[in-house]
C-alpha positions in Angstrom: -118.4 32.8 2.5 -117.5 29.1 2.2 -119.5 28.8 -1.0 -117.4 31.5 -2.6 -114.1 29.7 -1.5 -115.4 26.4 -2.9 -116.4 27.9 -6.2 -113.0 29.6 -6.5 -111.3 26.3 -5.7 -113.3 24.5 -8.4 -112.5 27.3 -10.9 -108.8 27.0 -10.1 -108.9 23.2 -10.6 -110.7 23.6 -13.9 -108.2 26.2 -15.1 -105.3 23.9 -14.2 -106.9 21.0 -16.0 -107.6 23.2 -19.1 -103.9 24.3 -19.1 -102.7 20.7 -19.0 -105.0 19.7 -21.8 -104.1 22.8 -23.9 -100.4 22.0 -23.3 -100.8 18.6 -24.8 -101.9 20.2 -28.1 -104.9 17.8 -28.4 -102.9 15.2 -30.2 -101.8 13.2 -27.2 -98.8 13.6 -24.9 -96.5 11.1 -26.7 -95.9 13.5 -29.5 -92.2 14.5 -29.7 -91.1 18.1 -30.1 -89.9 19.0 -33.5 -87.3 21.6 -34.3 -90.1 23.8 -35.7 -91.9 23.5 -32.4 -89.6 24.5 -29.5 -90.6 23.6 -26.0 -91.6 26.1 -23.5 -88.4 25.3 -21.6 -86.2 26.2 -24.6 -88.3 29.4 -25.2 -87.7 30.4 -21.6 -84.0 29.6 -21.9 -83.8 31.9 -25.0 -85.6 34.6 -23.2 -83.1 34.3 -20.3 -80.2 34.4 -22.7 -81.6 37.6 -24.3 -81.9 39.2 -20.9 -78.2 38.5 -20.0 -76.3 38.2 -23.3 -75.5 41.6 -24.9 -74.7 40.0 -28.2 -78.2 38.3 -28.3 -79.7 41.7 -27.4 -77.8 43.4 -30.2 -78.9 40.7 -32.7 -82.6 41.5 -31.8 -82.1 45.3 -31.7 -79.7 46.1 -34.5 -81.1 47.2 -37.8 -81.7 44.1 -39.9 -81.2 41.7 -37.0 -77.6 40.6 -38.0 -76.3 37.2 -36.9 -74.8 37.0 -33.4 -71.6 35.6 -34.8 -71.1 38.7 -37.1 -71.9 41.1 -34.3 -69.5 39.3 -31.8 -66.7 39.3 -34.3 -67.0 43.0 -35.1 -67.7 44.2 -31.6 -64.9 42.2 -30.1 -62.4 43.5 -32.8 -63.6 47.1 -32.1 -63.2 46.8 -28.4 -59.7 45.5 -28.8 -58.9 48.2 -31.3 -60.0 50.8 -28.7 -58.0 49.2 -25.9 -61.1 47.9 -24.0 -61.4 44.5 -22.4 -63.6 42.1 -24.3 -66.4 41.3 -21.8 -70.1 41.6 -21.7 -70.1 44.9 -19.8 -68.1 46.6 -22.6 -70.1 44.8 -25.3 -73.3 46.0 -23.8 -72.0 49.6 -23.6 -70.8 49.5 -27.2 -74.1 48.1 -28.3 -76.1 50.8 -26.5 -73.9 53.5 -28.1 -74.4 52.1 -31.6 -78.2 51.8 -31.1 -78.4 55.4 -29.8 -76.5 56.6 -32.9 -78.8 54.6 -35.2 -81.8 56.3 -33.7 -80.2 59.7 -33.8 -78.5 59.6 -37.2 -80.4 56.9 -39.1 -77.3 54.8 -39.9 -77.2 51.1 -39.2 -75.2 49.9 -36.2 -73.2 47.4 -38.4 -72.4 50.2 -40.9 -71.0 52.4 -38.1 -69.1 49.5 -36.6 -67.6 48.5 -40.0 -66.5 52.1 -40.6 -64.9 52.2 -37.2 -63.0 49.0 -37.9 -61.7 50.6 -41.2 -60.6 53.8 -39.5 -57.6 54.2 -37.3 -58.5 54.1 -33.6 -58.5 57.5 -32.0 -59.9 58.3 -28.6 -62.5 56.2 -26.7 -65.0 53.9 -28.4 -68.0 56.1 -27.7 -66.3 59.3 -28.9 -65.0 57.6 -32.1 -68.5 56.1 -32.8 -70.0 59.6 -32.6 -67.3 61.2 -34.7 -67.4 58.5 -37.4 -71.2 58.4 -37.6 -71.2 62.2 -38.0 -68.7 61.9 -40.8 -70.8 59.2 -42.5 -73.8 61.5 -42.4 -72.1 64.3 -44.4 
């Protein structure tokens, strides 16, 4: 039984050493990160942002992956137009509504949003999005 534990310990140490060497990229540890080679920490930070920021989620999910700035501008204007507080909860809800309509009707989220901004506000955001996307599909 002890032989198995020793072998397992050796394997774990070898695995840890391999991970350290692989992390160095084989070129030495003094090499600086370049903008084209983000660090693991920045990659994890971006993943964390994606998990908590509805605008980042929309940028990755919306048809054509529009820029976050464009999404934020249009979503926030639409929320205000429909009398909603501009916050992440409402942004997330609006984004989910638009994604569902894209999947159901085949229209891009940004096209629906743009049409909503150019149509007088009537009712709740979700109801208006459904109504406007239906009109766009005629």
